[in-house]
C-alpha positions, 0 to 999 in steps of 0.5 A: 322260466329260463335262458337260452341262447339270446332269449328268456323263455316262458313255457307252459305245458298242460296234458289235455286234448290234443291241439289239431291246429296249432298254427291256427290258435292265434287266428281271430275267432278260431275255435277248435271246439265249439262246444266251449265258450268264447268268442276265439279272441284272447289269443289273438290279443296275446299274439298281437302284444307278442308281436308288438314287442318283438316277442315269439310265441311257439305251440306244440301238441303231441301225445295229449301234451300241450307246450306254449312257449313265449321267447322274449329276446334278452334286453327287451323291455 
């Protein structure tokens, strides 16, 4: 959690399988691996909450390092 420019940024980083389609992660029913459980709805719900509150989401995935970054405008409630 840190401040940068006009944002409060919350960042989560993990090491694991590279995300093939970071731009698709937040689409309803999208799943990169059908062998795992779930319906592909969780990240879509997260994106709807963020969009409704004016937050931005960025996902990067390279060299088996995945970063989810949530940018909240300063002063947002």
